[in-house]
N, C-alpha and C positions, 0 to 999 in steps of 0.2 A: 893286489895282495895274493900271494900264492895259496893254494888249497891247504898245504900243510900248516901255514901260519893261521888259517882260519880254524883248523881242527885242534891245534895245540891247547887252547884253553879248556877243552872238553874234559869232563870228569871221567876217570877210569872206572867203568861200570863194575869191573871185577872187585873193586874195593868197597862198593856199597851194596851190591846184590846179596851177599851173605847175611846182611842185617834183616832182609825181608823174612827169610825162613827162621832165623833165630828169634825174632820177635814173636812170630806165630807159635813156635815150639815152646818157648819159655812161658809165655802167658797161658797157653793151653795146659801144659804139663804142671806148672807150679801154682796156677791160680784158677784153673778150670774156666778160663775166659777165652771164648772164640773171638779172634781178631780178624778184621778186614784191613788189608793193607792197600793203600791208594797208590796212585801214580807218583813216582818220585819227581822232584823238581829242584832246580838249582836255586839256592836261597839268595834272595835279593831284598834290599830295603823296600818298603817298611817291614821291619821284623815283628813277628808275633810276640805277644806277651804270654808268659807262663807263670805259674805259682810254685811248681815243684819240678826240679830238674836233677837228674843224676848223671854225672859225667865221668867218663873213663878216658884217660890219655893212652895213646899207643906210642910205642917206640920200637926200634929195631929196623927192619926193612921198610916199615911204614911209620910215619909220624903224623900226629894229629889227635883228634878227640871225637868221641861218639857221645851223644847226649840223648837221654830219654826225657822228653819234655811233656808236662801235663798241666792242665788247669786244676785248681784245688779240689773241686768236687769229684772229678774224674780220678785224680790221684788218690784221694781218700778211699774211694771204693775199690780201686785196683789194689792198693796196698792192704786193705782189709781182707780181700780174697787171697792175696799172696801170703800174708802173715797168719791167716786163719783166725784173726781176732781184730777187733776195732782198735786202732792206734790213733792217738791224738797227734795231729800235725804239730811239729815243733819239738816233740819229745825225742830222746835219744833212740828209742826203739823204732819210731817212725823213720827217722833219718837213716838208721841202719838198714831198714827194709827197702827204702828207695835206693840206697847205694848197692845193696845186694841184687836188686832187680836189674839195675844198670850193669853190674858186674856180670850177671848171668847172660844177659843179652849180648854184651860185647864179647865175653869169653867164648860163647857159642859161635858167634860170627868170626872171631879171630881164627879159629881152627880151620875155617873154610876160605880164608883169604889167599891161600897158596903161597904165602911168604913167611919168613921168620919174623914173628911179631910178638911183643910182650905188652902187657897192660899194667897200669898202675892201680892203686887202691882208688875207690870212687871219691868224687867230690860231689857234695849235695848242696843245692841252692834252694832255699825256701823263701817265699815272699815274692811279690810281683817283680818280674824281671824279664829281660830279653837275653837271648844268647847271641852274641855278636861274633861271627866267624872271623878268623884271621884272613887278612887280604891275601896272604901268600898261599892259602890252601882252599880250594873250592869246597863249598858245603852243599851237600845234597840233603833235602828234607824228604823223609819218607813218612807221609801222613798215615795215621792208623785210626781205626774206630773200633769200638766194642760196645756192649750194652750200656756201659757207664758214661760214654762220651768219646770225644776225640782226643788224640795225643799225637806226638811226632817223635820220630827218631831222626836226629840230625847227625849226619856223618860228615866229618871234615878231616879226611885223612888222605895222605899222598905217599907215593913211593919215594924212598930215599934214592938219590942218584946212584946208579950202579946195581940196583935191585932188579931182578927179573920180573917180578910182579905177575900175579894171576896164574891160574893153572892152565 
């Protein structure tokens, strides 16, 4: 097998690295939470279970989805700090706060992708679930931790054919 065939399935780092800094920035600025970001890895089965996920779809020169994934207790505490008040999981206000957190992290990362990208309104998933990536788009998991527990940013985006990609 040629070297280029071996390299081809690799993830384009310029598409997920902006999510490192945007996660730190948003949680620090908007919730006063200091975050440690771990070493990213390519998502493979078995998939982790989450209780709360906010997803944002990307379109334009990149397509795919970015997900902010958390276990329930961690999510509840992050959302309480983010919203400056305790919100009950399952209420409209809680769901809105999760969506806005995902929107802010993805929106901040989007401006540093180096391509023309747009994002959709957030989709929020509550209850025990897994986030299964598309087989057509590699998924990178960026693990994070804060005083309230662990979470993950899952980035599954790729350049559209003909896009120059990255800065």
